[in-house]
Every structure is written in C-alpha cells, then in structure tokens.
N, C-alpha and C positions, 0 to 999 in steps of 0.2 A: 360746466360746459362753457367753452370760450369761442367767441366769434369775433372776426375782425370786420369793422365797418370802415371803408376807405375814406369817406368824406361825409359832409352834411347830407347830401342827396341819398347816400346809402343808409344813413341813420334814419332819415324820414321814411325811406322805403321799408326799412325794418319795422317801423311803426305801422305802416300800411299792412304789412303781412300779419302783424299782431291783431289788427282790426278784424281780419277775416276769421279769427278764432275766439275772440273774447265774447263773453256773455254776461248778462246781468248777474251780480253777486261776485264777480271776479275782482281781485285787487292786483294791480300792477304797481310794484314799488320800484322807483327809479332812484338809484344812488350814484354819486360821483361828484367830483369837484365842480366848481363853477365853470361853465363853458364846455363841459364834457359831452353834452348832447341830450340831456334828460328831456328838455322841452322839445327838442327836435323829434324825439321818438313820439312824444304826446301829440305834436302837431301832425306828424305823418299818420298816426292812428285816427285822429279826429277828421282829417281830410278824407281818409278812406271810408270813414263812417258817414260822410256826406257834408261835413262842415264846409261852407263856402267862405273863402277869405282865410287869412292867417289867424290862428288861435293866439290870443295874447297869453303871455306868461302870467300865471296867477300869483306872482311874487307879492304884489301889493294887496290884491283882493283876497288872497289866501285860498279861497274856494271859488271855482268857476264852473257852474253847472251848464250842461248842454242837454237838450231833450228833443225828441221828435217833434216836428219834422226837420228841425235843424240838423240832427244826426239820426242815423238809423236806430241806435240804441241810446238810452239815457247814459250820460257819462258825467262824472264829477271829477274835475281836474283840480288837484290840491297841491299847493306848494307850502311845505312846512318850514321853509328857510327862516322865516321871522318868528316862529314859535319858540319861546324860550323855556316854557314849562309844559310838559306833556298833558297836564291837567287842562290846559287851554283847549285841547282838541275836543274834549267833550262838548264844549260850547259851540263847536262848528256844525254839529249835526251830521257828521260824516257817516257814522255807523247806521243811522236811520236810512240814509240814502242808499246804502249798500244793498238793501233788499231787492231793489229794482234797477240798480245802476251799475256800471263798471266804474270802479274807483281807480284813478291814476294818481299815485302819490309820489311827489318829488320830495326829497330829503326825508325819507321814512325813518332814518336813524334818529331824528328828533323825537320820535315816539316809539322807543324800543318795546317790542312785544305786542304791539297793537294789532298787527296783521300777520300772524304766524303762518297763515296759509297763502300768503301772497306769492305771485310770480315775482321773484326778487331779481332785478336786473341792475347790474353795477357797471358803470362806464368809467374808463380811464383813458388818458391820452396814450396813444401808441407812438413809438419813435418815428414812424413815417408820416405823422400828422393826422392819421386816422384815429379810430377809437377801438379799444379792446372792450368787448362786452362779455361779461361773465353772468351766467344765469343760474339761479338756484330754483329748481323746478319742483313745485309741490305735487303731491299725489293727484290733486284735482285737475292738474294739467296733463296728466298722462293721456296719450292719444291725440293731444293737440300740439305737443312739442316733440321734436324740434320743428320750427316753422320751416316751410319750404320756400 
C-alpha cells in the first residue's frame, strides 16, 4: 500500500493519525534512508498522544520511553541506527516493555526477524520533495488500516 506525504507537516500529521489507532503491544517499524521522515512520524504520533514539546530523536540514547501522564499510552521510541549486532537488542529490554507499551522502532532492519507482526512503514524520497510511504500491514492491524 503506497501513500504520498507532501512535506514534513504531512508526515507528522500521518503520525498523529497513527496515534489514534495504536494500542499497547503494537510495534510500528519505521524504515528508510537518513532524513526520510522516520522521526517525523514518531514525533507526530507522540504529540497526538499528548507529549508537550518536541520529542528528541533517540539516536544517541537508543531507547526513549514515554509514560502517562506525559503521553496517553506508554510508548517506547527506539532508534537502532547505532546497533551493530542484533544481540545487543536483548540488553535494551524492549521486548519486556512491549507488553504494556507501543514500540516505535526506527531502523528495524538492524534486527531482522525481531518483530514479524509489526506495522512496517517504509519511507523514501519522492521526486517532488515529498515522501513515498509504503506499508506492510499485519493481520493484527485489520480494521485499523488504512488510516483516515
């Protein structure tokens, strides 16, 4: 499924629409080259879930948790860009957090096979300067996808 996002505002708005349907236990996997808009989707989602101020990119922290009352739902925003060995992921405690949180994973290709049931969103640069978003929608998302 392909969707066109015209600019950064549209990318964040898409994240906000995603926030309306996510629930604890969901995994949203965001792939794409540097600067394609992965963090913008996460920021739009976090803002719509109630986060005040701009969410930092977790590139250096790797894992950035958010919990009520900061956000409506617990969210764990993860950036695997700096992970070189998938075995390192076990040390992050991400799977334990999944039981009661929404996981937003940037660079999921650094951990192939870890989240087979994730909503997999891939962003690429479009010729007009926007973004082309491709979604692989798992069965668990039926009835929640496509977003309106």
